[in-house]
C-alpha positions as CSV (number, residue, x, y, z in Angstrom):
1,X,11.4,12.4,16.1
2,X,7.9,11.0,16.0
3,X,6.8,10.1,19.5
4,X,5.5,6.7,18.3
5,X,8.8,5.9,16.5
6,X,10.5,6.4,19.9
7,X,8.3,3.6,21.2
8,X,8.9,1.3,18.2
9,X,12.6,1.9,18.4
10,X,12.6,0.7,22.0
11,X,11.1,-2.6,20.9
12,X,13.2,-5.5,19.6
13,X,11.9,-8.0,17.2
14,X,10.7,-11.2,18.7
15,X,12.2,-14.6,17.9
16,X,10.4,-17.0,15.6
17,X,8.4,-16.7,12.4
18,X,6.6,-13.7,11.2
19,X,3.3,-15.4,12.1
20,X,4.6,-16.0,15.7
21,X,5.7,-12.4,16.0
22,X,2.6,-10.7,14.7
23,X,-0.2,-13.2,15.7
24,X,1.2,-15.4,18.4
25,X,-2.1,-17.3,18.9
26,X,-3.6,-17.9,15.4
27,X,-7.2,-19.1,15.2
28,X,-7.3,-20.3,11.6
29,X,-10.2,-17.9,10.9
30,X,-8.1,-14.9,10.1
31,X,-6.9,-14.4,6.6
32,X,-4.0,-12.2,7.8
33,X,-2.5,-15.4,9.3
34,X,-2.3,-16.9,5.8
35,X,-0.6,-13.7,4.6
36,X,2.0,-14.1,7.3
37,X,2.6,-17.7,6.4
38,X,3.1,-16.6,2.9
39,X,5.6,-14.0,4.1
40,X,7.4,-16.7,6.0
41,X,7.7,-18.7,2.8
42,X,9.7,-15.9,1.2
43,X,11.7,-15.2,4.3
44,X,13.9,-18.3,3.7
45,X,17.6,-18.4,3.0
46,X,16.9,-19.9,-0.4
47,X,14.6,-17.1,-1.4
48,X,17.0,-14.4,-0.2
49,X,19.9,-16.0,-2.1
50,X,17.8,-16.2,-5.3
51,X,16.7,-12.6,-4.9
52,X,20.2,-11.3,-4.4
53,X,21.5,-13.4,-7.3
54,X,18.7,-12.3,-9.6
55,X,19.2,-8.6,-8.6
56,X,22.9,-8.7,-9.2
57,X,22.4,-10.3,-12.7
58,X,19.8,-7.6,-13.6
59,X,22.3,-4.9,-12.3
60,X,25.1,-6.1,-14.6
61,X,27.4,-7.2,-11.8
62,X,28.8,-10.7,-11.0
63,X,25.9,-12.6,-9.3
64,X,28.0,-15.4,-7.8
65,X,26.8,-19.0,-7.5
66,X,23.6,-19.6,-9.5
67,X,20.7,-21.5,-8.1
68,X,20.4,-25.1,-9.4
69,X,19.2,-25.2,-13.0
70,X,20.0,-21.5,-13.7
71,X,23.1,-19.7,-15.0
72,X,24.2,-16.2,-15.9
73,X,22.8,-16.8,-19.4
74,X,19.3,-17.7,-18.2
75,X,16.7,-15.5,-19.7
76,X,14.3,-13.4,-17.6
77,X,11.5,-15.9,-18.4
78,X,13.6,-18.8,-17.2
79,X,14.5,-17.0,-14.0
80,X,10.9,-16.1,-13.3
81,X,9.9,-19.7,-14.1
82,X,12.4,-21.0,-11.5
83,X,11.1,-18.4,-9.0
84,X,7.5,-19.5,-9.5
85,X,8.2,-23.3,-9.4
86,X,10.3,-22.9,-6.2
87,X,8.4,-20.4,-4.2
88,X,5.0,-20.0,-5.9
89,X,3.2,-22.1,-3.3
90,X,3.2,-18.9,-1.2
91,X,0.6,-17.4,-3.6
92,X,-1.9,-20.2,-2.7
93,X,-1.7,-18.9,0.9
94,X,-2.5,-15.4,-0.3
95,X,-5.6,-16.7,-2.1
96,X,-6.6,-18.6,1.0
97,X,-6.2,-15.5,3.1
98,X,-8.3,-13.4,0.7
99,X,-11.2,-15.8,1.2
100,X,-11.4,-15.0,4.9
101,X,-11.9,-11.9,7.0
102,X,-8.5,-10.2,7.7
103,X,-7.4,-8.5,10.9
104,X,-3.7,-7.8,11.7
105,X,-4.1,-7.4,15.4
106,X,-2.4,-5.0,17.8
107,X,1.2,-5.9,17.5
108,X,3.2,-2.7,16.9
109,X,6.1,-4.2,15.0
110,X,5.5,-3.9,11.2
111,X,8.0,-6.7,10.5
112,X,6.2,-8.3,7.6
113,X,5.7,-5.4,5.1
114,X,9.0,-5.8,3.3
115,X,8.1,-9.5,2.7
116,X,4.7,-8.4,1.4
117,X,6.6,-6.5,-1.4
118,X,8.4,-9.8,-2.2
119,X,5.1,-11.6,-2.4
120,X,3.7,-8.9,-4.7
121,X,6.6,-9.2,-7.1
122,X,6.3,-13.0,-7.0
123,X,2.7,-12.7,-8.0
124,X,3.5,-10.4,-10.9
125,X,6.2,-12.8,-12.0
126,X,3.9,-15.7,-11.8
127,X,1.4,-13.9,-14.0
128,X,4.2,-13.1,-16.5
129,X,5.0,-16.8,-16.7
130,X,1.4,-17.8,-17.2
131,X,0.9,-15.2,-19.9
132,X,4.1,-16.5,-21.6
133,X,2.5,-19.9,-21.7
134,X,-0.7,-18.6,-23.1
135,X,-2.6,-19.4,-19.9
136,X,-4.4,-16.0,-19.7
137,X,-6.9,-17.2,-17.1
138,X,-4.2,-18.2,-14.6
139,X,-2.3,-15.0,-15.2
140,X,-5.4,-12.8,-14.6
141,X,-6.5,-14.8,-11.6
142,X,-3.2,-14.5,-9.8
143,X,-3.1,-10.7,-10.3
144,X,-6.7,-10.5,-9.1
145,X,-5.6,-12.3,-5.9
146,X,-2.7,-9.9,-5.5
147,X,-5.1,-7.0,-6.0
148,X,-7.4,-8.3,-3.2
149,X,-4.3,-8.9,-1.0
150,X,-3.2,-5.3,-1.4
151,X,-6.7,-4.0,-0.7
152,X,-6.8,-6.0,2.6
153,X,-3.2,-4.9,3.6
154,X,-4.3,-1.3,3.0
155,X,-6.8,-1.6,5.9
156,X,-4.0,-2.0,8.4
157,X,-2.9,1.4,9.8
158,X,-1.2,4.2,7.9
159,X,1.9,2.2,6.8
160,X,-0.4,-0.6,5.7
161,X,-2.4,1.8,3.7
162,X,0.7,3.0,1.8
163,X,2.0,-0.6,1.3
164,X,-1.4,-1.8,0.2
165,X,-1.8,1.0,-2.3
166,X,1.6,0.1,-3.7
167,X,0.7,-3.6,-4.0
168,X,-2.5,-2.7,-5.8
169,X,-0.8,-0.4,-8.2
170,X,1.6,-3.1,-9.3
171,X,-1.2,-5.6,-9.8
172,X,-3.4,-3.0,-11.7
173,X,-0.5,-2.0,-14.1
174,X,0.4,-5.7,-14.7
175,X,-3.2,-6.5,-15.5
176,X,-3.7,-3.6,-17.9
177,X,-0.4,-4.3,-19.7
178,X,-2.1,-7.4,-21.2
179,X,-5.6,-6.1,-21.7
180,X,-5.7,-6.8,-25.4
181,X,-5.3,-10.5,-24.7
182,X,-8.1,-10.8,-22.1
183,X,-10.8,-13.2,-23.1
184,X,-14.4,-12.2,-22.7
185,X,-14.5,-14.4,-19.6
186,X,-11.4,-12.7,-18.2
187,X,-13.1,-9.3,-18.7
188,X,-16.2,-10.6,-16.8
189,X,-14.1,-11.8,-13.9
190,X,-12.0,-8.6,-13.7
191,X,-15.1,-6.4,-13.8
192,X,-16.9,-8.5,-11.1
193,X,-13.9,-8.7,-8.8
194,X,-13.1,-5.0,-9.1
195,X,-16.7,-4.1,-8.7
196,X,-16.8,-6.1,-5.4
197,X,-13.7,-4.2,-4.1
198,X,-15.2,-0.9,-5.0
199,X,-18.5,-1.8,-3.3
200,X,-16.7,-2.2,0.0
201,X,-15.6,0.7,2.2
202,X,-12.3,2.1,0.9
203,X,-9.3,0.7,2.9
204,X,-8.5,4.2,4.1
205,X,-11.8,4.4,6.1
206,X,-10.7,1.3,8.1
207,X,-7.0,2.2,8.2
208,X,-7.8,5.6,9.7
209,X,-9.9,4.1,12.5
210,X,-7.2,1.5,13.3
211,X,-4.4,4.0,13.1
212,X,-6.1,6.3,15.6
213,X,-6.5,3.5,18.2
214,X,-2.9,2.4,17.6
215,X,-1.5,5.9,18.0
216,X,-3.4,6.7,21.2
217,X,-2.6,3.4,22.8
218,X,1.1,3.8,22.1
219,X,1.2,7.3,23.5
220,X,-0.3,6.0,26.7
221,X,2.3,3.2,26.8
222,X,5.2,5.5,26.0
223,X,4.5,8.1,28.7
224,X,3.9,5.2,31.2
225,X,6.8,3.0,30.4
226,X,9.2,4.4,27.8
227,X,11.8,7.1,27.5
228,X,10.8,10.2,25.6
229,X,14.4,10.9,24.6
230,X,16.2,9.4,21.6
231,X,19.9,9.7,20.4
232,X,20.6,13.1,18.8
233,X,20.8,13.2,15.1
234,X,23.3,16.0,14.2
235,X,21.2,16.8,11.1
236,X,17.9,17.2,13.0
237,X,18.0,20.6,14.7
238,X,14.4,20.2,15.8
239,X,15.2,16.8,17.3
240,X,18.2,18.1,19.2
241,X,16.3,20.9,20.8
242,X,13.3,18.6,21.5
243,X,15.6,16.2,23.4
244,X,16.9,19.0,25.5
245,X,13.4,20.2,26.3
246,X,12.2,16.7,27.2
247,X,15.1,16.1,29.6
248,X,14.2,19.3,31.5
249,X,10.5,18.4,32.0
250,X,9.2,18.0,35.5
251,X,6.7,15.2,36.3
252,X,3.8,17.7,36.2
253,X,5.0,19.0,32.8
254,X,5.2,15.4,31.5
255,X,1.6,14.9,32.4
256,X,0.6,18.2,30.7
257,X,2.6,17.2,27.6
258,X,0.9,13.8,27.4
259,X,-2.5,15.5,27.4
260,X,-1.4,17.9,24.7
261,X,-0.1,15.1,22.5
262,X,-3.2,13.0,22.9
263,X,-5.4,16.1,22.1
264,X,-3.4,16.8,18.9
265,X,-3.7,13.3,17.7
266,X,-7.4,13.2,18.3
267,X,-7.8,16.5,16.5
268,X,-5.8,15.2,13.5
269,X,-8.1,12.2,13.2
270,X,-11.2,14.3,13.5
271,X,-10.0,16.2,10.4
272,X,-9.2,12.9,8.6
273,X,-12.6,11.5,9.3
274,X,-14.2,14.8,8.2
275,X,-12.5,14.4,4.8
276,X,-13.8,10.9,4.4
277,X,-17.3,12.2,4.7
278,X,-16.8,14.3,1.6
279,X,-16.9,13.0,-2.0
280,X,-13.7,11.4,-3.1
281,X,-12.9,14.3,-5.4
282,X,-12.6,16.6,-2.3
283,X,-10.3,14.4,-0.3
284,X,-7.3,16.4,-1.2
285,X,-8.8,19.9,-1.1
286,X,-8.2,20.5,2.6
287,X,-4.4,19.7,2.6
288,X,-2.7,21.9,5.2
289,X,-0.4,24.6,4.0
290,X,3.3,24.1,4.6
291,X,3.4,27.1,7.0
292,X,0.7,25.6,9.1
293,X,2.8,22.5,9.8
294,X,6.3,23.9,10.0
295,X,8.1,23.6,13.4
296,X,9.6,26.8,14.5
297,X,12.6,27.0,16.9
298,X,13.0,27.6,19.7
299,X,10.4,25.4,21.3
300,X,9.0,27.9,23.8
301,X,5.9,26.3,25.1
302,X,4.7,22.7,25.9
303,X,2.4,23.0,22.9
304,X,5.5,23.6,20.7
305,X,7.1,20.5,22.2
306,X,3.9,18.5,21.5
307,X,3.9,19.6,17.9
308,X,7.6,18.8,17.5
309,X,7.1,15.3,18.9
310,X,4.4,14.6,16.3
311,X,6.1,16.2,13.4
312,X,6.8,12.9,11.6
313,X,3.3,11.6,11.8
314,X,2.0,11.0,8.2
315,X,0.6,14.2,6.8
316,X,-2.9,14.0,5.4
317,X,-1.8,14.2,1.8
318,X,0.5,11.2,2.2
319,X,-2.5,9.1,3.1
320,X,-5.3,10.5,1.0
321,X,-3.3,10.9,-2.3
322,X,-2.5,7.2,-2.7
323,X,-5.9,6.1,-1.5
324,X,-7.7,8.4,-4.0
325,X,-5.3,7.4,-6.8
326,X,-5.8,3.7,-6.2
327,X,-9.6,4.0,-6.0
328,X,-9.5,5.8,-9.3
329,X,-7.2,3.2,-10.9
330,X,-9.6,0.5,-9.8
331,X,-12.4,2.2,-11.7
332,X,-10.2,2.6,-14.7
333,X,-9.4,-1.2,-14.7
334,X,-13.2,-2.0,-14.5
335,X,-13.8,0.3,-17.5
336,X,-10.9,-1.3,-19.4
337,X,-12.5,-4.7,-18.8
338,X,-15.9,-3.5,-20.0
339,X,-14.3,-1.9,-23.1
340,X,-12.5,-5.1,-23.9
341,X,-15.7,-7.2,-23.4
342,X,-17.5,-4.8,-25.8
343,X,-14.7,-5.3,-28.3
344,X,-15.3,-9.1,-28.2
345,X,-19.1,-8.7,-28.4
346,X,-19.2,-6.2,-31.2
347,X,-15.9,-6.7,-33.1
348,X,-14.9,-3.0,-32.6
349,X,-14.0,-0.6,-29.9
350,X,-16.8,1.6,-28.5
351,X,-17.0,5.1,-30.1
352,X,-17.6,6.5,-26.7
353,X,-17.9,5.3,-23.1
354,X,-21.6,5.7,-23.2
355,X,-21.8,2.6,-25.4
356,X,-20.1,0.6,-22.6
357,X,-21.8,1.7,-19.5
358,X,-24.4,4.1,-18.2
359,X,-23.6,3.3,-14.6
360,X,-23.4,6.6,-12.7
361,X,-21.0,4.9,-10.2
362,X,-18.4,4.7,-13.0
363,X,-17.9,8.4,-13.5
364,X,-14.5,9.7,-12.5
365,X,-14.8,10.3,-8.8
366,X,-12.3,13.1,-8.9
367,X,-14.0,15.3,-11.5
368,X,-17.5,14.0,-11.2
369,X,-17.6,13.5,-15.0
370,X,-16.9,10.6,-17.3
371,X,-13.3,9.4,-17.6
372,X,-11.5,10.7,-20.7
373,X,-11.7,8.1,-23.5
374,X,-10.2,8.5,-26.9
375,X,-9.9,6.1,-29.8
376,X,-6.3,6.0,-31.2
377,X,-4.8,4.4,-34.4
378,X,-3.7,1.3,-32.4
379,X,-6.2,1.2,-29.6
380,X,-7.5,3.8,-27.2
381,X,-6.6,6.0,-24.3
382,X,-8.5,5.9,-21.0
383,X,-7.5,8.3,-18.2
384,X,-8.8,10.2,-15.2
385,X,-8.0,13.9,-15.6
386,X,-7.1,14.0,-12.0
387,X,-6.5,17.1,-10.0
388,X,-3.7,19.6,-9.8
389,X,-2.2,17.5,-6.9
390,X,-2.5,14.1,-8.6
391,X,-2.0,15.0,-12.2
392,X,-3.5,12.7,-14.9
393,X,-4.1,9.1,-13.6
394,X,-4.0,6.1,-15.8
395,X,-2.8,2.5,-15.7
396,X,0.4,2.8,-17.7
397,X,3.7,1.4,-16.2
398,X,4.9,3.8,-13.5
399,X,7.2,6.6,-14.3
400,X,7.5,8.4,-11.0
401,X,4.9,6.9,-8.8
402,X,4.6,8.2,-5.2
403,X,7.3,6.6,-3.0
404,X,6.2,4.5,0.0
405,X,8.0,5.8,3.0
406,X,9.3,3.5,5.7
407,X,9.8,5.3,9.0
C-alpha cells in the first residue's frame, strides 16, 4: 500500500488527448509533447482494433473482421506493412521529439506509458519492413530513433526509467539481429549515435532527481488533502493492519507520521545518489538484504507504520539493475558497430578487440576489463561477463528479461 499509490488511486484520468492530460499547455519547444502526439496517434480505435485482430491471429484464435486489405492468410510481413503504412506517421513525431529537449512535467498520471510500448513495437515492425525491402539505412535509422526515444523516456521518474530501459532493449536487440547486413555507413551512424548517448548523463541520474521531487511533493499533497486509507485487500496482511493503524491516528500522530515518511524518502534518495557517485560496476553492490526491508507485524510504532506505507516504493535493485544493463548493452552495440566496420575495411573479423578500439571508455563498466570477444565458426560472440546479480549480458533476443512492473 504505497503511500503515493494511494494518492494516484484518488485521481481520475482527465478528459481529452494524452497531450492534453499530461501537458495541457504545450509550448512546441518540448520534445515530450511530440511523444504524446505520437502516443495519441496509436490511441485510436483503428489502431486498437488492428492490434487486437493481429494478436488474436498470432495466438491462433479467430481474429474476427480483418482490416481492409488483410485477411487471416496475410503473412506477418504483410501485416507489419499494413501497420506501418497506416500508423507509421507516429514515428516521424518520435524523431521530431528526439531533436528537442524533453521534459515530461509534473502531472502525476502516467497515462501514456502503455502507448509508448505500442510505439516501440511499431518502430521495430517498421524496421523489419524496411530490412525486408533491402532498405538497411531506413531500418537502422528508425531503430536509432526508438533508441533515443527510450533514453529520453528513461529520464522521467522511476516508472519512466523502467519503461525507457525496456524500449531501449527492444531497439538494441532488433538492431543487433541484423548486424551482418549493416553497411560501413550504417556502422558509422550507429557508433556515433550510441557514443552520443553514452556521453550524456545516464537516464537514471536524471530520473532519480525527478523521482525524489515527485515523491516528496505527493506526500505533502496526500497528508494535506487525501485519505491515507485504501480498501482492504484480503491477501495483504500488512495493508489490512496498516489501514487499522491509520484510522486510529490522532491529528498529532498524523503530523509525526508525515515527518517520518518524508525523512525515510529523503534517506532513500541519499543512498541512491551515493550509488551513482560510484563506478557503474558498483551500482549493485549495496543492494539491501531482504531482512533489512521486510515489514514485521504487528506495526507497533509510528516508524513501523511509515515503513509499511513505503513498502511498495521501487527497491534500489529494481532501478539500478535495468539502468546498468542498458548502459552495458549500449556499449556492446557500439562495439558491434566497430567490429562490423572493421570487417568491411579489412575483409575479416578482428582477431581481438584491441584491433578495433583502444578507447578506455569502451571497457566493460561492470568488470573494468575488456568485454569478452571470441571468434566462432560462423561469426563471433561479444558479451559482458556481468555480475552475480545480472548474469552474462549480451544483445541476443530476450529469454527472460527483467519484467517492467506497473504499480
